[in-house]
N, C-alpha and C positions, 0 to 999 in steps of 0.2 A: 433275135434278129441282130445281124452284125451291123455295127456302126461303121461309118466311113472315116478313115484316118488318112490324111494327105501328108506326103513326105517329099522333101527336096534335100539333096546332099550339099556338102560344102564346096563342090567344085564350081569354079567360075570360068568365064571367058572374058576376053577384051570387050566384048559386046554386052556382057550381063554380069553385074556383081551380086553380092549377097543381098542387098537391099532390093534389087530388081527381082531376085528370086523369091524373096519373102512376099512381096506384093502378088507375084503371079501365083504363089502358093495360096495366099489368102483368097484371091479371086476364084481360083478353081475349087476351093473348099466351101465356097458359098457365102463369102462375106458380104457380097453386094445384095444377097437376098434379104439381108436384114434392113428394116425400115428405119433408117437413121435420122430422117428429116426432123429437125427441132427437137430432138431427143437428147437427154443428158446421158452421156456415155462414160461409165467408170472403167478406167483401164488400171486393173489391179496388177501391181508390180512390187517386187522387192528391191528397195533401193540399195540394199547392201550395207552391212555394218562397216563402219570405218575401219580400214585395215585389211579388209577382205577384197581381193582383186578379181574374183571370178564372177561377180555379178553381171547382169546383162548390160551391154553398152546402151547409152541413151539414144544412139542413132537408130536402133530398132524401134524404140518407142516413138520417135518422131515420124518414122515412116507410117506407123499405124495411126497416130493422131492425125496426120495430115490426110490420110485416106479417109478417116471418119469425118473430117471436116468437108472433104470433097464430096462426101455423100450426104451432107447436110446435118451432121450430128455435132453435139457440143461436148468434146472429150475432156476429161480431167484425170490426172494420176492420183492413185489413192493407195493407202495401206493403213493399217492400224498400229497403234503404239504397242511397244513389246512389254512383256510381263517381267523380263529379266533386266538386270543392270546393263547399260550400254549407251550407245549413241542414238537410240531411237525410243527412249522411254517416255518422252513427252513430245507434243507437236512441234515445239520450237527446235529442240535438239534433232527430232526426226527430219525436219525440213532442211536444217543446217547440214546434216549427214547427206541428204539427198543432193543438195547443191554441191557439197564436197566431192561427191561421186559423179557429178556431171549432169544431174537432173535438175534442169531449171526451165522456166518458161522460154528462155532464149534458145536452149538446145533442143527442146522437145516440141515446142509450139503449143503447149497448154500448161494449165496451172496445176499445182500440187494442193489437194485437200486431204488432210489426214482424217481418215474415216470416223475415228471415235473421239475427236476433239482434243482440246489442249492437254488434258490430264488423262485421256483414256476412259472417261466417264460418260461421254455422249453416245449413248447407245439406244436400240429399240429391241424389244423382245419379239422374236418371230417364231411361230409354232413350227415345231418339227413333226411333220406328219409321218406316223409310223415309227417314231424314234424309240430306241430301246433304252437309251441312257438319259437322253435330254428331252425335256418337254417343250421348253421355249429357249431358242438360241438367242444370245445377246450379241447382236451384230452392230457394228459401227453405223450411225444413223446416216452419215453422208453416202455410204455404200448403198444402203437400203433405198435412199432417195433417188438413186439412178434409175433410169428407165431400160438401159441396156448394160450388160456386163461383159467386159472383155478381159481375159487374163493373159499376161505374158509371163511365162514360167521358165526360170532357169532350172533345168533338171539336174539334180545332184543328190548325194546321199544325205541321210538324216539319221542321227543316232537313236531316235525313238519311232519315227514313222517308216524307217527303212530307206525311203527316198522322199524327197520333196519335188512334187510335180504339181499338176493342175489341182488336185483335191486338197493338197496340204496348202497351196497358195490361197485357195477359196476358203476352206474350212478354218484353219487355224489363223490364216492371215486376216480374215475379215472379222474375227471375233474381238470384241472389246476387251478391256483389261479383266473385267469380271467374266467375260466369256472365256477367255484364255485360262483364267483361274479354274472355271467349271471343267474345261477339257484336261487340264494338266493335273489336278489333284482332287482327291475326294475329301480333303480336310480344310484346314484354314491356313492363312499366312501366320508367320511366327516372327518374333522379334529377336535378332542377334544382339544380345545385351552388351557384347563388347563393342559394338558400333553405335548403339543408341546414345544420344545426347540429352534425351528428355526434353526436347524442344517444345513438344505439344502440338505440332502440326497435324499429326495423325489424328489426335484427340478431336480437333476442331472439325476434321473431315468426316468423322464416323457418324453416320446417320442412325445408329442403333446402340449407342453408348456402350460399345464393346471393348473399348480400350481404357485402361486404368494406368495412371502414372504415378509412381512414387519416385524412387531414384531412377527407375527405367521404365519404358512403356511395357505394358503387358496386355495381350489380346485375350479377351474373356470368352466363355463358351457360348455366349449369345451372337457371337460373329456369324455373319451370313456369307462371308467370303467374296464380298463385291470387289476387293482389291484397290479401293480408293487410297487406303493408307500407303500402299506400295508406291503409288504415284507421286505422293506428296513428301515422302520421306527425304530429306536433303542429304542424308548420309548413307542411304540404301541399307538401313538396318532392318527393314521389314521385308521379309522374303517369302516366296511361295515354297510349299512343301514338296512339289513335284513328285507326288506319291501315288499317281494313279497307275494301274496296270497298263502295260504297253498295248495289249489288244483292245483294252477299253478306250484308251487314248485314240487309237486309230478309228475305232468305230465312232467315237464322238466327233472327230474330224469330219468323217463321212456325213454325219447327221448336221453339223453346222454347215457343210458345204450344200446339203439339200435345202436347207432353209434359205440360203442366199440365192440359189439358182432357180427355185421353183417358181414358175409362171413369168419368168423374165427372159427375153431373148439373150442368147450368150454365144461367145466364140472363144476358143481357147488355142493358144500358141505356146509350144514347148520348144525350147532350144537345148538340143542335147550336145552341149559343147562345155569345155572346162568342167567336166563332171567330177567335181571335188568330192572327197568322201563325207564331208560335213556340210551342214547347211550355211548359207550365206549369212546367217545370223551370227556366225563366229567372226571374230575380228582377224581371221587369217584363213588361208586356204592351202590345201596340200596339192601334190602332184595328182593330175587327173587319173581317174581309174581306167579309162579307155581313151581312144582318140576321138576327136571331134567328129561326130556321125552326121548331124544335120538338124533340119527344123521340121517339126511335126505340127499339124493344125487339125482341128475338129470341132464340131459343135458338141461333141460328147466328151466331157472330161475324164470319164472312167475308162473308155476305150483308148483315149490319148495316153494315159498313165500306163495302162497295160502295154501298149505298143511301144512306148519309150523304154519301159523296163525290160521288155524282151529284146528290144534292139540292142541295149547295152550288154545283156547277158550273152548274146550271140557274137560278141567281139572278144578278141584277146585282151588280156589286161595290159595296161601301159607299163613299160619298163620303169622300174623304181617306184611304181605306185604301191600303196598298202596291200593290194592284192598280189602283185608280183612278188613282193618281199616275204609274204607270209605263206605262200603256197596254198591259199584257200581256194576251194573249188565249190561248184554248185552255184545257186543264186548268189550273185556278188554282194548285194546288199545285206542279206542274211548271213553271208559268210563274214562280212565285216562286223555286223552288229547281230550276234547269234540270238539275242532275245526279241528280235523283230521279225516281222513278216508283212511286207508291204500289201500283200493280198488281203489282209484283214480289212484295210480301208476300201479297196476296189470292190471286194465282195459285198461289203456291207452297203456301199453306195449303190450298187447294182440292185440290191434287195429293196432299197428305198425308192427305186425308180430314177436315180440320177442319170443313169446311162447303162451301158452294156459292156461286159468284159470281152465279148466277142467283136471282132473288128475285121474289116477289109482294108488292106494298106494299099493305097494309091500313090504310085510314084510319079512325081511331076518332073 
C-alpha cells in the first residue's frame, strides 16, 4: 500500500514565505491529526557539528515547536551524543555546539535535552521486533520517555549509509553511545597508545573490569562494548573500531529506527536543501550535489526517504559539485560512495513494518 508523501518547493511570494509554506505542508500532511494535548513531544534534530554550515536553520524548528505548543503539546529538542571525537561527544559540549549554531530556548521556543545524558550512558533497552542483527536497541532514555516523536531531517549524503534522511536521523541519531557502538562495529573499542596518558578515568568507569593499566591502558577480552570509556577519556585515546559491514550497518540503523518508532505517534519532515555529500557530523561541508529542491513531509519515514532520494536523483548535478567534477552516473549517492546502497536501510525498514517504499507524492 502506498504511503502519502507531501511536498512543497522553494518558490515563495510576497504573501507567503518558506515558514508559511512549511506550516501549510505540515497541516496538509496530517500534523493536526496527532493528539498533542499535554503530551511530551521529542523533536529529533541534528544541531550540526561546529564548522559545518549546512545544518538546518533553527527558524524551522521554532515554527514546528510553536505549532506543537499551539496544539497543546510540550516540545523539546533532542539528539544523542556522538561516538566520535568532536563538539557533541558529551551533553555539555553538545549543548554548547547547539547554542553556537543558533539552537537555544530563545531562538526555538523550547529546551534542549540530550537524549542519552551527560556522558552518553543514560539509555534504555528496547526490543527490536523481527530484528535480524539486534535483539534490544539501546536508545537514549529522554527520547523513549517522549509520548510523540517528530523528526526534522536535513537530507544529505553519508559515507556509510549512502544518505542521511529520516531513518538515519531516527536510528543512528537516537542510539546511545553503546547503541552507536553496536551499530558501527562488531568488535570492541581500542586504545591508541600514542595518545593514552594512563590517567585511569576509563578504569574507574568500566563496570566489567575489562581495562588494565600498566604504562598505558589496554582493553581486555571481557569488554562488552558499552562505550563508557570512550566518553570519559580526556584525550580521546579510546576509539571505536568502525568495522561493521556497510550493509549490516544500514540494516541495524533500520532496526534501531523501528525500536524508537513502534507504537508511538510520529511525523517526519525532510529538507532537501544544501544537499552536501557528507553528513552534518563533519566539521565542514562541500558544494551541494543538486540545487535546493524543497521540503517533504510524511508520517512514514521509509516512504519519505525514498521520495527524497528519488527526487535528488532526478535532478542534474550542481556545477562544481563532486558529482559534476567526477562524471559519475547512476544513483548519485552510490556513485559517490560505491560501497553503499541506501536502499539497504529502506528495504529492511519496510520488512520490519516501519513503513513502505511505495509512495504517492502530493504536491502542495
